[in-house]
N, C-alpha and C positions, 0 to 999 in steps of 0.2 A: 900652590905647589907645596908650601911648608907643611900645612895640614896633613896633605897626603903622605908626605915623607914621615910625619910623626905617627900616622896610622900604620904604615908599614913596619916601622921600628917597634911599635907596640906588639904587632902580631908575631914578629920574630921573637921577641922577648917571651911572649907567652908559650910559643911553641918550644923553646929551649927549657922553660921551667915546668911545663905541664908533664904529668907522669906519662911514661911510654905506654902505648896501648897494649892490652893483654894480648898474648899470642892466641891464634885460633885454636880452639879445642880440637883433639884428635877426633877422627870420626867415631862415632859410637860403635861399640861392639855389637854383633848381632844378637838379637833376643835369645834367652837361653830356651832350650828345647830338650826334653828328657830323652834319654836313649831308649829307643824301642826295644822290646824283648821278644822272644819266641818261646812261649810256654807251650806245653802239652795241649792246653785248651785252644791256643792259637793254631798249633799244628793240626789239631783235628779239623778246624775250620778251613784252613788253607788247603788241606788234603782233599777236600771236596771239590776244589776246582780242576785238578788233573783227573780226578776219579769220574768227574762228569764229562770229560771230553776226550780221553785218550782211545776210547771205543765209540766215540760219537762221530759218525762218518760225515754227516752233512750238517750245515753248508760246508763246502770244501773248495778250496783255491788250490788247483794243482800246480800252477807254474810250469806247465808241460809244453815242450816242444813236440808237435806231432809229426812223426815221420812217415805215417801211413794209417790205413783204417784200423788196423790191428792195435794201434796204440790207444784207441778210444775205449777204455775200460773204466770199471768202477774204481774209486780210489783205494779200496781195500784189496782189489785184485792187483793194483799196480804197486801198492805199498802195504803189504800185509802186516808189517810191524808198526808203521808209522802213518796211518791213514786218518787219525782223529785230530781233534783240536784245530779244525780249519785248514791247517797247512803243515807240510812235512816238518819244518824246523820247530813249529810249536809242538807238534807231536813229540818229537824228540826231547824238548826240554820239559815237556809235561811229564815223560818217563823219569827224566833226572829229577824233577820235583818229588815224585813219589819215593825214589831211591833215597834222596837226601833226607826226607822226613822219617822214612822207616830207619834209616841209619842212626839218626839222632833220637828218635822217638820210637822205639820198637813196639810200645804199647798203645800205638795209635788205635782209636776206637774202630776204624775200618782197616786195620792192618790186613786182615785176612783177604778182603776184597782187593787191596793193593797188590798184595803178592800174587793172587790169582791172575790179575790182569797183566802184570809184569811177565808172569810165566807164559800166558797165553800169547802175548804180543812178541816177546822177544825170544821165540823159539829158534833153534837153528835153522829150520826150514824157512821161516819168515825172513830171517836175515839174509839167507842166501838169495832169496827173491829180490830183497833190497839191493844187494850187490849186483844182481843181474840188471835191475833197472839203471843202476849208475853206469854200467858198462855198455849201455845202448848207444848207438852212434850219435844220437842227438843230445846226450846227457853229460858230456864231459865237464860242463860248467855248471851242472845242476847243484843248487844250493851253495855255491861259492861266495864267500867263505862262512857266511853266518851259520848255516846249517852244519857245515863241516865242524865249525867251532863247537857247537853245542853237541854234536855227536861225540866229540873227543871229551867234552866235559861230562857226559853221560858215562863214557868208558872209565874216566878218572874216578868218578863217584862210586861205580861198581867195584873197582879195584880196591877202594879204600874201605868198603863195607865188609866187615867180618861176618860173614853170614854164608851158609851153604848155598842158598838161593842165589846170592850175589856172585859167588864163584861159578855157578852154572851159567848164569846169564852173561857174566863177563866173558866166559869162554865162547858162548854163542855169538857174541858181538865181534869177536876178533876179526873175521874176514872183512866186515865193513869197516871197522877201525883201521885196519892195515890199508884198505883202499883209500881212506881219506888221508892217511899219512902220506901215501904215495902221491896223492893229488896235490897236497902242499908242497911236497919236494919238487914236483914237476912245475907247479905254478909260480911259486915265489921268484925264482930266478928271471922268469920272463916278465915280471910285473915291474915296469919302468918307474911308475909313479904311484904314490900312496893315494888311496881313495879316501877322502876326508869327510864324507857325508855323515849326517846324524841318524842314518837308517842302516838297513841290512848290510850293505857292501862295505861298511867302514873297516878299513884295513887293519888299524890299530887294535879294535875289538878282536877280530879274527886271529891276529897274532898273539893276543894276550891269552885267550883261552887255549889255543893250541900250545903255547909255551908251558902253561901250567901242566897240560897233559905230558908234555915231553919230559918235564923235570920228574913228574911222579912216575912215569913209565921208562924212565932211563933211555929215552929216544935221542941219543947224543946227536945224530946227523940232523934230525929236525930241529933240536935246540939250537945248534950251531947256525943253521940256516936262518932261523927266526931272529937270533940276535944280530947276525950280519945285515938282515933285512931292515930290522929296526933302526940300527945305526945309519944304514944308507939313506932311509927316508926322512928321519926325524932328527938327527944329531945336530944339524945346522939351523934348525927352526928356531925362531925368535918371535917374541910379541905375538903370541896367538890371540886372534881377536874374539875373545870369549864374550866381550860385550855385544857381539852380533848374535849370540845364541839366546834363545833357542830358535831354531827353525820351527815352523808351524807344525810339522809332522815328526819332529825329532824324538827319538827314544834313546839316543846316545849323544853324549856331548863330544864333539870332534876334538875339542882341546883337552878335556879330561881323560878320553880314551888313550890319547897320545902319552899323557902323564902316566897312565896306568901300565903301559907297556914299558916305558923308559925307566920307571921305578924298579922294574924287575931286571932289565938289561944292564943298566949303568951301575957301577959301584958307587958308594956314597960320594967319594971325592970327585967324581964326574957328574953324578946327578944333581947335587945341589947347585952348582953354578949353572948347569944347563937349565934347571927349572926356574932359577932366578932370572934367566934371560927369557925364557919361554912364557912364564906367566908371572911377571913382576908384581910384587904385593902379596902374593899367595902365603908367605911367611908371616904376614902381619895379623895380629889378633883381630883387627878391625875389618878384615877381608869379608866382603859380602857377596852373595849370589842369589838372585831371587828365584824361587822355585817356578817350575813350569806350571802355569795355570790351565786347567782343563775346562773348556767351555761346554762340552756335550759328550758324555761318556757313551752314548749310543752311536757315535760316529768312529769308525775303526781307525781312521787316521788322527783324528784329533785327541783320541784317548792315548795315543802314543806318549803324550807329555807326562802321563803317569809313569810310564816306563822310563823316561828320562829322569825324573826324580829319583827313581830306584837305582838306576845305573851311576847317576852323579853320586848317590849315597855311597854305593859299594866302593867307587874309586876314591872317595874322600875318607871313608873309613880305613881303607887300605893303606893310604898315605900317611894318615894320623897314627896308625898302628906301627908302621914301619920306621917312621922318623917322629916320635912323639915329642922330642924336645923342639924341633923345628916347625912341625905341622900338627901337633896335638890339638890346637884350637879348631881344626876343621872338622873335628867329630861333631861338634855342635851344629855346624852347617850341614853335615850329613843327616843329623837328627831331623833338622827342620825340612829337608826334602822328603825324607822317608815318612815322617809323620803327617806330611801333607796328604800323601797318596795312599798310605796304608789303610785308613778306614774305608776305602772305597773298593778294597779287593773283594771282599765276601759279598755276595748279592749283586756283584756288578753285572752289567750287560754282557752277552757273550762276546761282543766286539772286543772287550778288553779282558773278559773272563778266561778265554782259552788260552791266554798266554801271560798275563800280568802277574799271575800267582808265581811263576818261576822267578821273575824279576824281584818280586817282594821277598821270596824265600832267600834268594841269593844275597840280597842286600842285608837281610836280618842275620845271615850267617856270617856276615863280614863285621857285624858289631862286636867290638873287643872291649 
């Protein structure tokens, strides 16, 4: 018994005299990644993607509800403006891509081709036919709200481009733009619950692009409704499970898309505590988020993850730019995401090439 007691006392004395264990080191910061740039040479390459598809009719996914035999027509007959790029919304943001690149790089190598295609597709007659399609009895929810959002983004870009062609095309687009605005105004009050998927129906994405348009176009009724809707859906959200992301087919981050709309809607004094509860730790320099890895770029669904990297990138760039003191470190995380997918844009399979260029361009435009 006595030897055991002596052993215990000896161990206690050693524990008291031994140096304290060093605290665990903080999590390492993410690896450094350079900010991507959009040069004229890059713009010339990226422009080839929409130039190759906005007048390329097939393959085509119409997403059509058939009301009768007369509805079975060629895509270019149903959608004379937006019949290319595989589906309607991709055609819309393919046009946005060309407008965005021409606005920033008027000396594009194929500027004349781009201007010609935009003129041909966005004629007043073609837009009138698009309006007629939307007004069909089966089409009240057509492209809701993903395609709606991109149409308003196209309108916003045309309005910001100081060019005679832009003014002509913007005027042509107005009947369809106003129809989409009216659809938002009618739909949002009836939507009882947010749609939080990582694909097209994501409510936060649709609200964000529509809000940007409403601000730029001074559409006060739409702006007020979007802000009220965002608060109604998201203000009480906490602890978004971003560790569950991404889903296998995601091209949007449900958590980050919510951040993207709320940083626009909430003033700083509301936004910072909201975000601290919604994504705890995002304000830490050690915050990490793995890129979405693509296993097969010939698979139209699996390649969505390149889009996820771009959309995560533009959200993180926007947050870092708006609040650099609190979230400036997220720019490097955005760089990691964009730089992973950017090299795969040019020469990509058509499954991604018909739409990913727009996502890459939008992400690059958000680099500040």
